[in-house]
N, C-alpha and C positions, 0 to 999 in steps of 0.2 A: 908141282902145284898146276891146276886148270886155270887161266887168268882170268875165266869169268867168276870161281870161286874165290880167288885173291880179291877182285874187287868188291863181292858181297861180304867176304871177311871184313875187311877195310871200312867199308860203309855202317855194316853192323858195329862194328868196334868205335868209330866215331860218332855214330848216334847214339850209342849206349854214354860213352862218354858225355856227350853233350847234354842229356837227359839227367844222368849223375850230377851234373854241376861240375865238373872237372876243368871246365874252362870258365873262366871270369868274362862277362858281358863286353865286346870290346875287344879282346884278346886275340891279338894276332895268331893264326896258326899256320905254323912254318912246315910246309910238306915233307922236307928232310928229317924233321924231329919226328915227327908223326910217322913217317914211315920205318925211322929204326925202331920207336916204339911199339910198332905192330907188325914189326919183321915182314917188310914187304918191299917194296921198291917204290918210288917216287911216282912213278905213272898210276898205278892204281888208287893212291892216296888221291892226286889230282883231280882223278875222276870221280872220286868219290865224295872230294869236295864242291864238285862242280854240280854232281846232284843234290848235295846240301845245299848248297844255295837255291837250285829250284825248289828244294822244298820249304825253304825259308828259315832253315835251322841254322844256315851261315849265310853272312853277307860278304861282300867284296866292297873292298877300301881301295881306290886307287893311290899308290905310293910312289913318286916318280912315275917310270913307263910300265912300271911291273903293277898287277893287279892279284893283291893278298887276299886271302881268307880270314873272317875274323867270326868271331861268335856272337849270335844273336839270341840265343834262347835264355832265358832269364831261369836260373836255377832256382828249385824251392827256396834255400837260404835268402835269395835277394826281396822275394816278396812280402816280406814283413817291413823292411826298410824303405820299399816302394810305398807301401800304404801308408807311413809313416809319413815321408816326405809329400804324397799328395794331401794329406789331413791338415799338416802344416801350413801348405800353399794356400788351402780352401779358408782355414782360420786366420791368414794374414790378410787372404783377399777380402773378407768381410769385414776387419777390423780398418783395411784403408777404405774401403765402402763407407763405414759409419765415420769415420773422420772426413771423408769429403761429403759427406751430407751435413756434417755439423759446420764444416767450414762455408760452405754455400746456403747455410740456414735454410735448408729444405726443411719442409714437416715430413717426419715419416709415414709414410703408406699404410 
């Protein structure tokens, strides 16, 4: 197989898996495991991960002396939980603000 074709196939495969929510946000992406799964050598997988870092679909995390890739793309299934958490945060913030106003005996504006 032509090296460029392998890279493009691996890149497209990883990109599709990220968009499909196959990886959990923050999950370490092990190049050797991905290479086995994508039937490729580790070099095109590392190159594809590097491109995905540039596309901000994958992040880098320092673990010891080795940089490891991790999923950064939120899958569609993650959005409802994120929305619920944001709504709960705002509700708590308003409650605490009300309690603070009451404790300071400030007139409501």
